[in-house]
C-alpha positions in Angstrom: -0.2 0.2 0.0 1.5 3.5 -1.1 1.2 5.9 1.7 1.7 9.8 0.7 3.4 12.5 3.0 4.6 15.8 2.9 7.8 17.1 3.0 8.6 20.7 3.9 10.8 22.8 1.3 11.2 26.1 2.7 9.7 28.9 4.5 9.1 31.6 2.4 11.4 35.0 3.6 10.8 36.9 0.5 9.3 37.0 -2.7 9.9 38.8 -6.1 7.3 38.6 -9.4 9.0 38.1 -12.5 6.2 39.0 -15.0 5.3 36.2 -17.4 7.3 33.6 -15.4 6.0 34.0 -11.6 6.8 34.8 -8.5 10.5 33.6 -7.3 10.8 32.7 -3.5 13.9 32.9 -1.2 15.9 31.2 0.6 17.6 29.2 -2.0 17.4 25.0 -1.3 20.9 23.5 -1.3 21.0 21.0 -4.0 22.1 18.3 -1.6 18.8 18.7 0.7 16.4 18.0 -2.1 16.3 15.4 -4.4 13.0 15.2 -5.9 11.4 16.2 -9.2 12.4 19.4 -10.6 8.5 20.6 -11.0 6.7 19.1 -8.2 3.2 19.8 -7.4 3.4 21.9 -3.9 1.2 23.2 -1.0 1.5 26.8 0.2 0.5 26.9 3.5 0.1 30.6 4.7 0.6 32.2 8.2 -2.8 32.8 8.4 -3.4 28.8 7.9 -5.1 28.8 4.3 -3.7 26.5 2.1 -3.5 26.1 -1.9 -1.7 24.1 -4.3 0.6 25.2 -7.4 3.2 24.0 -9.7 7.0 25.0 -8.5 9.8 24.7 -11.0 13.5 24.5 -9.5 16.6 25.4 -11.2 20.0 25.6 -10.7 21.2 29.2 -12.0 24.0 29.2 -14.4 26.6 31.4 -13.5 30.2 32.7 -14.2 32.2 32.0 -12.2 30.8 28.7 -10.8 30.0 29.1 -7.0 31.5 26.5 -4.6 28.0 25.6 -3.8 24.8 24.7 -5.8 21.5 25.6 -4.9 17.9 25.5 -6.5 16.3 28.7 -7.3 12.2 28.1 -6.1 9.9 29.6 -9.0 6.1 29.1 -8.8 3.7 29.7 -11.5 0.1 30.8 -11.8 0.4 32.8 -8.6 0.8 36.6 -7.4 3.2 37.9 -4.9 0.2 38.0 -2.4 -0.2 34.6 -2.6 3.0 33.8 -1.2 3.2 36.3 1.9 6.4 36.2 4.0 6.2 33.1 6.1 4.5 31.0 4.0 5.7 27.7 4.2 6.0 25.3 0.7 5.4 21.7 1.0 5.9 18.9 -1.4 4.0 15.7 -1.6 6.7 12.9 -1.4 5.7 9.2 -2.0 6.5 6.2 0.0 5.9 2.7 -0.3 
């Protein structure tokens, strides 16, 4: 029997609207802290308790020179900056067999 539980990806410290792409949230996620899909369905748990779902895109920025440590940036599609206030928790459904 398959069980589903959620893992906390991050708590939003800041959010930036990028027109036509979505909302970029911080902090960045260390690559070694997450090994799941790069476009997961997420749950947004606002500080007031409201919950909603969205799709996130996790990407490693390509910069030169290369950083000593790599991090994922988290972009959330189909939301506004008001949908992701500071303190919002981002959770990912994790499937365990």
